[in-house]
Phi, psi and omega in degrees: 000132171262138183239164176182162175115166173249123184235161174237147178252161179301164181303153182299126184293313182299316182290322179299313177306310186290321179297318179299316182292317180293322177297323178293334180273345178283156177258098182138194188257127175245154178234128183237112177265152177072013181298143177292130180254056182260175178299319182296312183289330174293330175297317178296314180299318180297318179295320180294325175299318179292341179265012172101355180276147174268109182240118180291162181302143176273110180234139181305128179080356182267168177261127179270128179254126181239121175262103180270154182244009179088324177220157176278158180245153181302126179280151180269352181214164177303152180265113184275113181268001178059237180255010191264106174295326178298315179302310184297313187285319179289322176296324178303321178294312179297317181295330181300335182266008180242136187274065171204173180261140176212138183252130178260130176231168180198182180283180186300320179296314181294327180293349177266352187270143188290137178244343184299332181296339173257328182290329180296308178294325178293324175294323178295338178274347177124358178278166177227158185222144176238132354287148181302135177078003181295145182248000182219166172283156000288150185215132178258127178263127174249097184286166181194198178282113183269158176231171184300156181219146171238119191219135173258117184292142179289330176220156175286113186212123178294329182290317177297311181302313182294322179301315180292316182294320178294322176298316181295319179295317181292330182268345182073040179234165180271164178210145177230120188233146173230134173261143189283329187210099178079151181274121176284173184307139191246030181300321181297314180299316181297317182291321179294322176298326179296337178263011175092005179281146172280124182209085190238152175267113180236112178054041176085001177246142173272117182253115181253131175235138185278061186263359185247186178218134178278109181253158175304147186212162172244133187213143172250116183284129178286166176299151185285123182298321181290323177295321179298328183302325182291324178287325174299316180298318179297322179295322180294326181275354182288168180263350179185166177096192183201143179235137174243130175256114187262157173055047184242147177294135178234034176307129182303332179280358177244348188248022179298335179298333180294325177293322177295316179298322178298318177297331182277359177098011183287153175253096182228132180237143177239128182206180178062038187281135174225160181264134180221107181056039180084359182252131174285133182231137182201207182234136177246126180240134183217152177216179184303148181209149170275118188261147179234152182295156177212175172244129179257115185280158180303324181292346179270341193296323183303329183269359182213023186301324180284343181265357181302316178302318179294315179297325180294318179290328175292322178298331179291348177251004182268163178275119178103187182257124175263138181238128175251119184256149176056050179252028179298337179300336179293344180284346182239033173269204180304333175219182167280081186302322184298310180295319183289324176302311181296314182296318181290323176297318177297320180298336180262006175099008180262143173280115181210146182208136174255114181242110184062239180256019183240138178245129177247131178227122178264124182283159178197176182239007176289141180300129179290130181217129178152190183249137182253133176258122185260340188053033179075014184270114185299322183287328174293316181300317182288319181299315183282337171295321176298315179299329179290354178275353180295142180304129178086356183288148170223087184248123177252120178265126189293331184220070183296337182292343182292349179296344180297345177301322183228338186219074176303135179082012182303313181304320180292321179293319179297319178293327186293337181272354180283139177233152177289142178290000000 
């Protein structure tokens, strides 16, 4: 495949979720441009409407108008989070600071994902949950008067961190947090600092002080860094040409995959960086490369956990065996991503194995051929669609439509970068 062109990816999913929630907490009208219009972000918008915020429809290319009331209101029905773990976990934090009961529900996949990792610190702050000790949805949050918390996270997780920080901001209390291995994505910290809150890294701890106020704001969401990774991957596997992804977030806590690709021999450039609401935004340019195996250490995973499926399929085309260590967190995503990545690579003729929390992938040059099982996981569908662009490949993805969770229109964008030889 020959590639070419300048493309844009949909708005950043993580930033869109957080922008919608903060706008709902402001008293007045906020405008959000470039918001991701995926199933996940629509789950957040729908839940916020039930909590009293006025949120206009999320439409591609449109401006989202959010009428915030300063505080959330008691919902009259359960809040459906769909397939979105971000919606469920971050909303749990906001709801913990409100003195009413609200029930979070979700689809079958979301009902399997762990919630205790957020309910425990929120309970330590003064919230309560029904049923007590529950680790999955449905879950009822009984908010109350919260107090300051000092908490060591069990895993490095932006969702856990954001849930606690949003609870602290809504309640006006301080929080001190430590992540065990590597800094997870820091969009929440950056956005809270933009509103005047103290949110600093001191000696490995995130220290939050309630010194700010959430005011109405206007914001342009940058392109999603994780979505861009798939187009970068397709460019690396191409036989010629170059692809540029413009107006995309290049936050260091989201672009760790670029360092891994560099070790593997990739030709990737980042330039034209500007600051937007505390977020660095720029252009990523990539072209074909001869790839070599590498080892991805546990300390790197927090900054590239969503890109592991893409890195794994690239490793299947690299020379040698690539090892991903401490990737057990992939077992509690939309699917057991770790097991499915290995199983699907084997189904396509690659030697791959998930042993405990470690993934081994042996590279090769035979055309990948076979059927991929996604279990409805959007990142698996996109990663293996990229692998299907290799010359001679015949890769069938069982549920290509699931990419709408994070990248509506992905198949069309992937086709758009192809050029005739």
